[in-house]
N, C-alpha and C positions, 0 to 999 in steps of 0.2 A: 131853834137848836134842839129842843126836845123832840120835835117831829123828825128831824134829821137822824137823831140817835135811834129812834124807833125804827126808822126805815133801814138804817145800816144793820141793826140787830136782826130785823126780819130777813134781810138779804142774806146775812151770814147763816142764819138758822136754816133758811131754804137751801142754801148751798150745801151745808153739812148734811141736811136731811136727804138731799138728792144723792150725795156721795154714799150715805148709808143705805139708801134705797137700791143702789147699784152694786153693792158689795156687802159681804159678811166677813168680818175678821174671825178667823178660826183659831187664833192663838188662845192658849189657856189649857184647861184640863181636858185630856182625852182618855178614853178607856184603852187598855193595853193588855197584850198577852205575848209572851215569848213562845216561839215555835221552834224549840231546839231540835225536835224530832223531824221537822219539816213535813208535817202532816196537815197543816192548815188548809191548803188548797184542796187536797183530797177529801177532807172532812168538812169542807165548805164552812170554814170559820166565819166567813163574811155574813153568814146567816145567824151567827150567835151573838150574844151580848157578853162583853168582857168585863170582869169584875175589878181587875187591877186598874190603876190610873197612872198617868204620866203627864208632865207639863211640856207642851210644845209652844214655841220653838225650843228645841233642845235635843239631846241625845240620850240614849240609854244610860251612858256613863254619867252625864250631868244630872240624871235623875237617880243615880246610885242603883242602877239595875244592871244585872249581868252576873258574871262569874268572878270568883277570886283568882288572882294570878297564882299559878302553880308551876311546877317543873314541866308539866305536860301541856301548858298553854300553847296553842297553835298560833304562832305569830304571823303577821303579814310583813315580811321583810327578810332579806338575806342576812346571814350572820358572819360569813367569812371566818375570821379567826375567833370571833366572839363565841362560836360554838364550843370552844374549849371550856366554857363555863359549866357545861353539862358533865364534864369529866375531871376537871382540875381539882385535886384534893384540897387546894387552898380555898376553893369556892364551895366546898361541901356544906359548910354551915349555912350558906345562903340558898341551899337547895332544900332545906328542912321546912316542912309545913309550919306555917306561922312566922317564919323568918325568911321568906323567899325574897331575894333581892337580886336584880339583874343589873349588870354593868354596861350593857350595850345600848340602852336608851332609857328614857323615863318610863316609870312603871305606872300603868293605869290602875286606879282603885278598883275598877271593874272592867272586864273584857267580855266581848261576845262577838261571835262570828256566825251569822245565820239569818234566819227569817224572824221578824218581829211584826206584830200587827197593832195598828193604831186605829181607833174608831171614835167617831163623834156623831152625836145626834144634833140636828139643826132644824130650825123652823124656817120654812120658805113662805114669804108673804104671798097673799092672794094675787097681788098685782104683778107677780113675776111670771105669769102664764105667757105662753108664746114667746119665750125668750131663749136665747142660746146662752149656755153657761160655760164658765172657765174656772176650773179648780187650779189655783196657782200655788205651787210649792217651790219657794225660791231656791232652796238647795236641799237635795235629798242624797243620803249616802247609803246605799248606792241605787240599786234597782227598786223602782216603785211599781206596784200594781194596785189599781183603784177599782173599787166596787161602789156604785151608788145604789143604795138599797140592796137588792139582790142581783143587780146586773153588773157584770164586769165591763169596765170602760176601756181598759188597756193597760199596757206596761211601758215604762220608759227607763233608760239607763244612762243618761248623760251625767257625767261627774262635774261638769263645769257650768251648766246652765239650768235655769228653772225647768221643772217638770210641769208643763201646762196641759191639762186635760180638757178637751172641748166636748160638750154633749148638749142634748136638747130636751128630750122627752122623759129622761130618767128621774128628774126631780118633780115632785108634786107639791101643791100647796099644803102646808102643814108640816108634820114631822117627817124627817128623812134621815137616813143613816149613811155616813161616809165611812168606808173602811179602806185602809191603806196598808198593804203589806210591803215592808222594806227589807231588802236582803242585801247584806254587805259582804257576801262571799264573792270571791273570784270564781266566775262560772265560765261561760263560753268566751266572754270578753276579758282577756288578760292583758292589762296595761303594764305589767311588770311589778314584782313584789316590792321593789324599792321606789316606785313612782310615788312622789310626794302627794299625789291625789288620793292615795289609799294606804300608804305605808305606816306601820307602827313606829318607824324611825322618827317621825315628827308629829303630824296632826293626829295620829292614831287611825285605825280602821274603824271608825265610829258607825253606829247605827242610829239614824234619826232624821229629823227634818228641822232645818233652821231657816231664819230669815222670815220674810212675809209668807203667811199661810192664809189664803183668802179664797172665797167663792165670789166670782164676779158675774154680772150679767152683761151680755153683749147683744147687739142687733144681729140678725141672721146674716147680714153682710157686714163684715167688720175688717178692721186693720190688723193684718198679721205682722208684717215687718216693714219698718221704715229705714231706708238707707239714705244718708245725706252725704253728697260728694262735693267737697269744696273746690272752687276754682279761684285761687287768690289773685290770679292775673286779671280776671274779668270781674272780680268782686261779686261772684254769684255762687249759688249752690244748685246742684241737680238733686231733686228729691224723688226717690224711687219708692213707691208704695206698693207693697204686695198685699192684696186683699184675700180674704178667706170667707167661706160660707157658701150658702146655696144661692146662686144667682143665675138668672136666665142669660142667654146670649144677648149681647147688646143691652144689658141692664144699664140704666141711666143712674149716674151718681154725680155728686158735686163734692169737690175737694177745696177746702180753704186752708191756707198756710199763713201763719203769723209768727215771725221770729222776734225775739227780744233778748236783751242782755240778761244773763242769769244773775249776775251779782252787781256790778258797778252801774248805777243809774237805772238799771232795769228798763231801759227805753225800748219801746216796741217799734218795729219797722212796719212799713206799709203792708197790709195783707194782700195776698194773691188768691183769687178764687177762679176755679175752672170746672166746667162740666165735662164729663166723660161718658163713654159707653164702655163698659167692662167687656173685654173679650177674653184675654188670657189671664186676667186677674192682676196684671201689673199696670200701674199708673205712673207716669213720669211728668214732673213739672219742673220748671226753672224758677228760681227765686233770687231776685237781685238784692244784694246786701247793702246797697247804697255806696256813696263815695267815701264815707268815713268808717269803713269796715275796720274792725279791730282783730288783728291776727292773734293766734295762740302760739306760745312757745314757753320755755322754762322761765323767761324773764317777765313775760306778760301773758299770764294764763287767763286770757279772755274767753269766757264760755258763753255760748248762745243757747237758747232753747227755742225749738220749733214746735209750735202747736199745730197738730195735724187734725183736721176735722173732716170726717167722711159722712156725708149725708146721703141716704139711700131710701128706698121705699120701705125698708125694714126699720129705719130709725137713724139715730146719730151715734157714731162712734168717734172717740177722741183719744189721741196719744200725744204726750209731750216728750220730746226727745232732746237730750243735750248733744251739742256738737260744737266744733271749733273750726275757725278758718285756719287750717294748718295743712301744709304739704311737706311730706318727707320724701327726699330723693337721695340718690347717690351720684356723686361726681368724682369719677376715678376712684380713689381710695377713701373718699371723705363722705360723711353724711351731711346733708343740708336740710335744715328746717326753714321753710319759707325763703329759700335761696341763700341762707347764711350757714356757714360751716358750724357744726357742733361736734363735741367730743363727749362720748358717753362715759360717765364716771359712775359706775353702778355697783350695786350689791345684789345678792340673791335674797329671795324670800322662799323658804322651803316648807311652807305651811306649818310654822312653828308657833303654836298657841297653847302654852302649858296649862292655862287655867281652865280652858273649855275643851281642848282637844279638837276644836274645829275653828274655822276662820270667822272673824267678826263680820257682821252684815250691816253695820252702821258706819256712816261716813266719818264721824268724829274719831273713831278708833284708828282708821286708816290715815286720816290727816295727821294724827299724832306721830305715827310711824314715819310718814313722809317728811314732816318737819324735822325729825331727828336726823334722817339721812341728809337732808339739806344742810343742817347745822354742821355736819361733818364734810361738807363740800361736794356731796354727790347729787346727781340729777337723774338717776336711772335706776330701775329695779327690774330684775329678771325673776319671773315666777317659774322656778325649776320644776318641770314635769307636772305642773298643775295650773289652773286658771282661777283667779280669785272672784268673789262675788261682785255684783254691780257697784257696791259702795266703794270698793277699792279703785275703780275707774273714775267715779265721780270725784273722789278725794284727790286723785292724781291730776285730774283736769284742773282742779282748783289750786293745787300746790305747784303745778308746772313740773311734773315728773314724767319721764319717758318710760313706757312699759314694754317689756318683752313678755308675751304670753305664750303658754305652751299647752298643747291639746292633750294634757293629762297622762302622758306615757313616758316610760323609760324601758325600752324594749330590746331584747335579743330576738333574733329570728323575725325581724320585721320584713314584711313582703313575702312571707312564705305561704300565704294563702289561708291563714287562720282568720276567724271572724273579726279579729281586732283590726285587720287591714281596712275593711270597709267601714267599720265603726269610727276609725280615726278621721275619715273624710266627713262623716256626719257630725262628729264632735267639733271639728274645726269650723265647719259651716255654722253650726249652732252658736259657737263662741262669737263669730263675726256678726251673725244676725242679732245676737243679744247685746253685744258690747261694742260693735264696730264703729259706731258714730263718735265714740269718745276720742277727743283729739290726743289724749295721753297714750292711747293704744297704737303704737307705731311699728311694732315688730312681732313676728309670730313664727313658730316652728311646731313640728309635730310633738316634740318633747326632747328628752335628754339622751345623749350618747347611744345611738342605735347600733345594732350589729346584725349579722346574718348574711348569708350568701347572696340574698336578693335585696338587701336594704338600699343599695344605691339606686337601682332601677326603680324601686318603689318610690323613693323620695324624690327622684327626678320628676316623676309624674305628679307627685303630691305638690311639689313646689309650683310646677306649671299650672296645675289646677287652681291653686289659691291666688296666684298672681293674676289669673284671669277672673277669678271669682270676686276679688276685692283689691283694687289697685291703690287703695289709700294707705297700705302698709308695705313693709319690706319683709321678705321671707328668706329663711335659710333652711338648710337640710335638717339638721338636728343641732341642738346645743352641744358643741364639742367637735362634731364631724358628722358626715364626710364632706369633702370638697366636691361640689357639683358646679358645672359651668353655668347652669341656669338660675342659680340662686342670687339674691341681691347682696348678701354680705356673708362673710366667713366668720363663724364663731368658734375659735379654735384655741387650744391650750399652749401653742408654741411660745408665745411671749410671756414667760414666767421665769423667775429666778430660781424656782425649785419646781420640778415636775414629778409626776408619778414615777416611782422607782428610780429616780436619779440618785437617791441616797446622798453620799458625800461627794458626788461628781458634779453637782450643780454649780452654777456660777457663784452663788453666795457661799458655798462651802469649799469649793475647789480653787477659786481665784482670789488673790489678795484684794482687800477692799479698794474700790475705785468707783467712780461715777461716770466713766467715759462711754461705756457700752450702751447700745440701744438695740432695737429689734428690726432694723432695716432689712436684714437678710430674709425676714418673713414678709414684710410689707412690700418690698420691691418686686417680689415674684408673684404677688397675688393681685389680680386685676379687679379688685373690688374692696370695699371697706373690710377691715380686719379688726375684730373685737376679741380681746383676750378672754378665754373661757376659764372661769373658776380660778382666778388669780389669787394668790395668797395661801390660804389654808394654814396660817401660822397659829400655833397653839399657845395657850397660856395655862398656868396651873389653875385648878378649880377654885372658885370663890365660895367657900363654905358658908359665908354669911348670906348668900343668896338662897339658901335652903328654906328659910322661913317664908319666902314669897310663894311657895307652892301650896296654895290654899284651895286649888280646884281639883280637877279629875286626874291629874298626873302628879306622881310623887317622885322626888329625887333619890330613889333608892341607889342609883349609881353613885351619887355623891356620898351617900352614907357609907357605901363600900370603901370608897377612896379615903374618906375621913377616918374610918376605923383602921384602915391599913396604915395611914400616917401615924395615928396615935399608938398603934401596936409597935411601931418602929421608933417610938419615943421622939417623934418629930412634930407632934401636934402643935407645939408652940410656935413653929416656923411657918404655919399655913399662910398667914397674912404676908409674911416676907417673901415666901415663894411666889405668891400671886403678884405682888408688886414688881419683884425683880424680873420674873418671866414676862410680865406685861410690858415692861420697858423694852425688852428684847423683841417681843412680838410687834410692838409699834415700830421699832427700827426696821424690822423685816418688811412690814407693810409699806413703810416709807420708801425703802429701796425698790420694791416691786412697782409701786405706783409711779415713782419718778422715772424709772426706766421706760415705762409706757409713755409718759409725757415727753420724754426726750426724743421719742421716735417720730420723725417727721411723717405726717400723714397717716399715722395710726388712728383708727377710728374710735377706740375706746377700750375699756376694761370692765369686767364684772367680777367683783370680789366675792370670794367664798371665805369669809363673810364678814360683814360689819358686826353682826351679832352671832352668838353661839349657835352651833348645830348640836342638838341634844342626842342624836342617834348615831348609827353606824359606828358603834364603839364608844361614843361620847367624844365629839369633836369640838373642843373648846377653842374655836378659831376666831371669836369675836373680841373686839375691844369693848363691846357691849354684851350684856348677858341676854338670855332668851326673852327677857321682858323689855329689851331695848334700853336698859338702864346702864349707866356708866359703872365701871368697876373700880375706878379710883386712881388709875395711873396715867391716863391721857384725857385731856379735856377736848371737847369738840373743836374749839377754835385752834388748838394746836394741831390736831389731825387735819383740819381744813387747810392749814398752811401748805401742805404738800398734796392735797387732793381736790382743791377747789377750782373755781372757774379760771383763776389766774395764778399761775405758780412760777415764780422765778426758779431757775435751775442752774446748777454749777457742774461743769465737767472737770473732775479732779482725777489725776492719774494715780493718786495714792492718798492714803489717810494719815500715814506716819512719815515724818520728815526728820532729817538731821538739822541741827541748827546752822549748818553750813549750806543748806539747800535754799532755793527760792520756791515759794509756794506759787504755783501757776494754776489758774482756773479760767476756763472759758465759760462765759455767762450767757445764758439764753433764757427764753421765756416761752411758756405755753399759755396762751391767752384765748379763752373761749367765753369772754363776757358778751354783754349785749352789743357793745359798740367798740370800735377801735379806741386806743388810748393815744391822745395827741400830746405832743411836746413834753414827753416824759424824760426826766433825768434820773436814771437808776442810781441808787446809792449802795455802797458796800462798806462793810466794816469787819475787822478781825478783832475779836474781844477776848480778854483774859477770862479766867474762871470767875473772877470777882466782878465781872461785867464792865470793867474799865476797858477803854479802847486801846488796843495795841497800835492799830493803824486803820485809817478809813479813807474813803475817797468817793468820787463820782465817776460814772460812765457817760459816754456822749449822749446828748439829747437825741431822742428818737420818737418817731411815730410807730406805734405798735398795732399792726393789723390783727384781725382774728385768725388764729392758727397756732401752730407750734413750730419748733425749730427756728425760732426768730432770734438771731444773734444780737446780743447787747454789748459785747466787748470782752476784753480779757483783763485779768488781774495778775500782776507779778509782785510778790511780797517777799523781799529778802528776810531771812529769819535769824541773821547773825546776832541780833541783840538779845536773843533768848539764851540764857545761860544755865537753865535748869529744866528738868522734864516738866512739861505742862500741857494741859489741854487748852485749845483755843477754839472759838466758834466763829465761822465765817457766816455773815448775814448779808443777804441781798434784799433790798427794799425797792419795790416799784409801786409808787403811789402808796395805797393802803395795803398792798400785798407784800408779804415777806416770807422768806424761807431760810433755813439754817442748816449748817453742816459742821460737825465736830471734826477737828484734826488734832494730831498730837505731834509735839516737837521734842526731840531728845538731843541732849548735848553730845557731841562727838568725843569731847574730853571730859572725863569724870574726875571728881576729887578722889585721890587715891585712898584706898582703905588700908590703914596701917595696922601693924601688929595682929594680923589675922591669926586666930587660934582655932581653926577648924579645917576640916577636910571637905573637898567637893568631889564626890564619887558618883559613878553610875551603876556600880555593883557593890554588893556586900560580901567582900572576901573576908577570909579569916583575920587578916591583919587589921582591916577596918573595924570588924566586930570587936576585936580585942581593944583597939584604940577607943571605941565608943564606950564599951562597958567599964573601962578604967578611967573615965572622966573626960574623954574627948568630945568635941562637938562635930557633928557630921551633917553636911547637906547632901542628901541622897537624891540625885537628879536622874530619874528613871527614864530609860529609853522608851520611846513609843513602841508598844507591842510586848514589853517585858512583864506586864502585870498578868498574873494568873487569871485564867478564864473566870473562875468562880469568885475572884476578888475584883472584877471590873473589866477584865480583858476583853470580854465579849460586848461590852457597852459601846455602841457606836457614838462617838462623841464628835461633834462638829460645832461650827460657830452658831448656826441658825437655831431657831426654835424648832420644835417637832412639827413635821408636816402631817396634817390631818389628825392622826393619832396612831400610836404604835399597834393597837389592837387590830383595827380595820385594815391597816396596810401590811399586816403580818411582819411587824418589826422592821419596817423601812427606817433607815438612818437619816438624821441623827435621832438618838434615843433620849436626849436630854433637853433641858429648857434654859440653858445658860448658867451663869454663875451667880452666887450670892456671897457677899463678903462685907466686912466692916471697912469702909474706906479709910478710917482713921487708925486701923491697926498698924503698928510701927513697922511690920514687915513690908507694908505697901507704901511707906512714906515717900519713897522716891519713884513710885510707879503710880502716877495720878489715875484715879479710878473713882467711879461711883459705886454704889452697892450692887450694881447689876452689870450685865454684859454691855459693852459698847465696842466699837470697831477696834479699839486697841487690844482687845482680847482675842481677836481673830487668830493671830499667830499661835497664841497659847492653846486655844481650843483645837486648832488644826494639828498640833504637834504634841498631843497629850493622851494620857490614859485617865479614865475615871477610876478612882480607888474606892472600893466598898469598905465602909468602916463598921458594918453591922455587928461583926463579931468582937469588936473592941470595946473598951470601957465606954459606957453610955454617956459619960461626962466629957468625952473627947469632942471638942468643937473645932472643926477645920478653920484654917485661916481663910481659905477660899473653898467654898462648897460648890459642887455641881448639883443642880436641881434635877432630880430624877423624874421620870414620867409618873403620872398619878396612879397607874396600875400597880407599880411595884414599890414606890416610895422608899427606896433604899437610901441610907445615909452615905452619900458619895462625895468625894473630895478631890480637889486638884492639889491643894497644899495643906499639910497639917504638921504639927510639931508634938513631940513627946519626950519624956525622960526615959532613958534606957540604961539600966545599971547606974553607974555614976555619971554617965554622960547625957548629952542632949542631942536630939536628932530633928532635923527639919526635912520632911519628905515632900518632894515635888513630883507630881505625876506628869509634869510638863518637861519635855526635852529642852534643857537650857544649856546645851553644849554643842549641838550640831549646827555648823554653818552660821555662827552668831554674827559675823560681819555683815551678812545680808538679812539679818532678822533683828531689826532695831528694837522691837518691843521685847523680844526674848532677852536681848543683851541688857536692856534697861531693867527688866524684872529681876534678872540674876543679880545685877548690881544692888538693887533694893533689898533682896533677900540676904546677900552677903553683908551689907551694911547693918542690917538688923541683927544678924548672928554675931557680929563683932561688937554689939552694944550690950549694955547692962539690962536692956529690955527683953533680951532673949532668955526667958525663964519659963519653959514649959512646966505645966502643973500636973499633967496626967501621965502616970507611969505605964509603960508597955514593956513586955518581954521582947527580947531580941527575936525569939521564935515567931512572935506575932508579926513583926516587921518582915521577917523572912517569908512568912506565909503569903505575903502579897505578891511575891515574885515567882515567875516560872522557874521550875527547877532545871 
């Protein structure tokens, strides 16, 4: 046993020693110098020694190097309406030196745009003579230029892949100096100011080097690129090896391949060895995976590793490559993985890393993110206008996540002949050569939302090139558009319940609540899979408790502005309630968006913008999770997963509000994209009261459920005559362990009469009404939509949904508000069942209302129903409030509660509840207002 331990120890030591002999880890302290004047090349700084130091991997910002943010900071990113910050008098105090705060994205502690020099002295062993060297820089932002001692080796400018420098004679035994100049300016290659590969909107335009930084030795003939092409039908792979180095024509080499399972069992397959004569540098081998091959998909993320050994006259080179037995294809409108239909349920990742300002390069960090999105029911991630490091692919392989990767750009004038046109081809090829074997890497495009007079012609050629270059993936023109005949799938914004500039004309804001619609009008005319582009974009109020998490290079100065504004308006105590109430509405909007996609037969998927917040472009708080991927407290992952997971029961309802003389009718279907079909299933349904007691329940017919959507389960007809008071009920559908729910409201057609009414209901304040009020009368002022003065809320675009993206970046697209906040137990709402937040029964009120600004009134005036304003303005806005006026009492409703009431069930019920309240001894307003203050609300 003792001898065995010595042998194992010796073997491990030799192995580690051999690894160390072949590489030098360059992480740690480097010498450093900022080149703000851009004179380093002319003055040959590579010949100098730098006195300052910096830690790599890292950035200038993570080392607290660079400039302070000022009004004159030159940002990388467009501002749109955010540019008003430079001129708005309200922002003046945030433009003062020492108190600079910007609202449009997170504020870096340090900023720098230009050249910076990094230098390190290393010792080269004597036995490294006659070697070829590789300087490996895993991720550089952006352009790197390398000198070894006094000789320039070259420059590289990939944003997505490692900068690898190959050289031979420049290193000598003993002391040597490596000097790297990094320049993060946009120069001849312009990928777009808002591309997330470079923009200050998200990851910041950082300067530095992250990930592995190593010096490696290689034989003169070595492995450059390995591409592994699976064939799942024949249980084999084709291995294409591209060699590099100095070799003679007909140089003889031997290649040995050995595949093994990466995780489960780690069983090795039979090696294959073959001798070649190198002619064009490319070697092709076939490797049989055996009869028990394990396929890769979201349910079974089986990963293999292929060890490739190249033996030549110059020595032995070795690479280990991860791959999976996976084939993604299209079949009419549907994606298939390994010949099974899949549905992409995705979210975006826009390079949002607030602690570092750059992406993680370790697998554990990415696994944590992927586990979170899986817990929310998702199986897909789109990297918006950027490509992540190697670790993101390895983690996605392991977790079973389908990735859409983009070649670093978000461009106008694409195809106009500028240098970026050729660069994008090289960037795309580099991405595929670096990460293309990962089975999680299934889709690719040039980048986001292209434009320009030549962009279609350019992208047609671009797609054709990459379909030929690597057929293991699917390609589209650009994320968003345009439509091209030769692309594999369409990634477009059509199927969304709120689109850019739709304002209050969108489905969710213009059409009464129902769940019958779907997106067949888009799918049926598109002869390829259709994936909804950037679906959602539903906002929530800021979570100010999040601010303490910003302990890295970025500071939430935008949040500080919003919080100070809220407190200046005497609303600071409502911040948490605003968050929770608007969060409930945000979740409801996402549910409606996602279910519409799932109801659409043969739709291929959706990509949410976003499951987590987007901190830039004006501050787009669109996530149910914050930028750290943490929950905000208003929806749990398992609840979100009910309507976004692999198997989702769906109900088509023609409306959400019913009379008690109606019959609730629902058509029940299911979207099922699990691993296997569901056999002999008996779907169950129930309609429950608010206290969770069952009003009625039942079963649907037994069924076998195949993989797909639009699968009909049956119909439900529920008479509602037994309900004699206004109430909310919840329809629940259970299919095995999967369930989904929908709230509905039932209102009685015959109400208990309100006797001895001692108040007036008016829509105008005429002299007679004013006299009546001031002399002790009670008045319900029921204001017509459009009658509120502009400065008192008349210009506020009020709709049912949450804010789309944010009001700053969209230049005040409507709606401008985040739903309602109320006390459900307030007696004025006793006969109008509600939670503290917006739900579908508020759709009619929000659609037929004015927001009323109370900022100029008594600060102690608390609305009965408050409207949550956007976080840029933080006005005290109301739908319903009450006050004392003279000797009388007034209840003011910004909701039209008199027009066409027979067709507006919710309005009729709310009016009844308010009247009943005013007729009770509970109607005792405490805050006095002058009649002139009430009059000031109305247009003259």
